[in-house]
C-alpha positions in Angstrom: 36.3 -90.0 55.4 36.9 -93.2 53.5 33.7 -94.7 54.8 31.8 -91.7 53.7 33.1 -92.0 50.1 32.6 -95.8 49.9 29.0 -95.8 51.2 26.4 -97.1 48.8 24.1 -94.5 47.3 20.3 -94.8 47.1 18.5 -94.7 43.7 17.2 -91.2 44.5 20.6 -89.9 45.4 22.2 -91.5 42.3 19.5 -90.0 40.0 19.8 -86.5 41.6 23.6 -86.5 41.4 23.4 -87.6 37.8 21.0 -84.8 36.9 23.2 -82.2 38.6 26.4 -83.4 36.8 24.6 -83.5 33.5 23.2 -79.9 34.0 26.7 -78.5 34.7 28.1 -80.1 31.6 25.4 -78.7 29.4 25.9 -75.2 30.9 29.7 -75.3 30.3 29.1 -76.2 26.6 26.9 -73.2 26.2 23.7 -75.2 25.4 21.9 -73.7 28.3 19.7 -70.9 27.0 19.8 -69.2 30.4 23.5 -68.2 30.0 25.0 -65.5 27.8 28.6 -64.8 26.9 29.4 -61.1 26.9 32.6 -59.3 25.8 33.3 -56.6 28.4 35.4 -53.6 27.5 36.1 -50.1 28.7 35.8 -46.7 27.0 36.9 -44.0 29.4 35.4 -44.7 32.8 32.4 -46.6 31.3 32.3 -50.4 31.3 30.4 -51.7 28.3 29.7 -55.1 26.8 28.5 -56.7 23.6 27.1 -60.2 23.2 30.2 -62.3 22.3 28.3 -63.7 19.2 27.8 -60.1 17.9 31.5 -59.5 17.8 33.6 -60.6 14.8 37.0 -60.3 16.4 39.2 -58.3 18.8 42.6 -57.2 17.4 45.4 -54.8 18.5 44.9 -51.3 17.3 46.3 -50.4 13.9 46.9 -47.2 11.9 43.7 -45.4 10.9 43.8 -43.4 7.7 41.5 -40.4 7.4 39.0 -40.3 4.4 39.1 -36.8 2.9 35.9 -34.8 3.2 34.2 -37.7 5.1 35.9 -38.0 8.5 33.9 -36.6 11.4 33.8 -36.8 15.2 32.3 -40.3 14.9 33.8 -41.6 11.7 37.6 -41.8 12.1 38.5 -43.3 8.7 39.6 -46.8 7.5 42.1 -49.3 8.7 43.7 -52.5 7.5 42.7 -55.2 10.0 44.1 -58.6 9.0 44.1 -57.7 5.3 40.6 -56.4 5.3 39.9 -52.7 5.0 37.4 -51.7 7.6 35.5 -48.6 8.5 36.7 -47.2 11.9 34.5 -45.3 14.3 34.9 -43.6 17.6 32.2 -45.3 19.5 32.9 -43.2 22.6 32.2 -40.0 20.7 29.0 -41.4 19.2 27.8 -42.5 22.6 28.8 -39.2 24.3 31.6 -40.9 26.3 35.1 -39.4 27.0 37.7 -41.9 25.8 41.3 -42.0 26.8 44.0 -40.6 24.4 45.5 -44.0 23.9 43.3 -47.0 22.9 44.6 -50.5 23.0 42.3 -52.7 20.8 39.8 -52.6 18.0 36.6 -54.6 18.4 35.2 -55.6 15.0 31.4 -56.0 14.7 28.8 -56.3 11.9 28.2 -58.8 9.1 30.2 -59.3 5.9 30.3 -56.2 3.9 29.1 -54.0 6.7 31.8 -54.4 9.3 32.9 -51.7 11.6 36.0 -51.4 13.9 36.0 -49.2 17.0 38.8 -48.5 19.4 38.4 -49.3 23.1 40.6 -48.3 26.0 40.8 -51.8 27.6 39.4 -55.3 27.0 38.3 -57.0 30.2 37.5 -60.3 28.6 34.5 -62.6 28.0 32.1 -63.3 30.9 29.4 -65.9 31.2 26.4 -64.4 32.9 22.9 -65.7 33.6 20.3 -64.0 31.4 18.1 -63.6 34.5 20.8 -61.2 35.9 20.5 -58.9 32.8 17.9 -56.3 33.5 16.3 -53.6 31.3 18.3 -50.4 31.5 16.7 -47.4 33.2 15.5 -44.6 30.9 18.5 -42.5 31.8 21.0 -45.1 30.6 18.9 -46.1 27.6 18.8 -42.4 26.3 22.4 -41.7 27.3 23.8 -44.2 24.9 21.6 -43.3 21.9 19.2 -46.2 22.4 21.9 -48.8 22.0 21.6 -50.1 25.6 20.0 -53.5 25.6 20.4 -54.3 29.3 22.6 -53.7 32.3 24.5 -56.2 34.5 25.7 -55.7 38.0 29.2 -57.1 38.1 30.2 -58.4 41.5 33.5 -59.8 40.4 35.4 -56.7 41.5 36.0 -57.3 45.2 34.2 -54.9 47.4 32.9 -52.8 44.5 29.7 -53.6 42.5 30.0 -52.1 39.1 27.3 -51.7 36.4 28.1 -52.9 32.9 25.9 -51.7 30.0 25.2 -54.4 27.4 24.9 -52.8 24.0 22.8 -54.1 21.1 25.3 -54.9 18.3 22.8 -54.2 15.5 21.9 -50.8 17.0 25.6 -49.9 17.4 26.2 -50.8 13.7 23.2 -48.7 12.7 24.4 -45.8 14.8 27.9 -45.9 13.2 26.5 -46.2 9.7 24.6 -43.0 10.2 27.9 -41.2 10.8 28.9 -41.6 7.1 25.4 -41.2 5.6 
């Protein structure tokens, strides 16, 4: 083994190894345009995701106060999230999903002045996926989530069970939620 490690490398081997090492460092820093970071969460039995850059933050759930004459099936009310009053929506209801009774976290999305918080049943974490593995959603999925589906991803991280994750378009989700108070 020692002889194998101490052997001299040819110029071609050295260049190829240098290229491979440099490529991996670039990918880990996120400079590779072929890799996306997605925040995976669950609402009911559905596994959904948002581009990690589209999310503002993830926080433990807090008390939601109803807004008289404005609350609806989608619009839940307002909540104090880190000192900021945010509009709170039921994303599951607006997408036609059945959520659990007890949610664990809020995901905050949207730009300054147009932020929304919505409750999710579980946060699975951030995953780095190759953009080439994200495929266009079939028409049934695209229409089932009110046109918010951007792509789908086959998650093979669950041993023995391939599971589809629907990647939502953050801007379309914000527009969908905004329509609930218009």
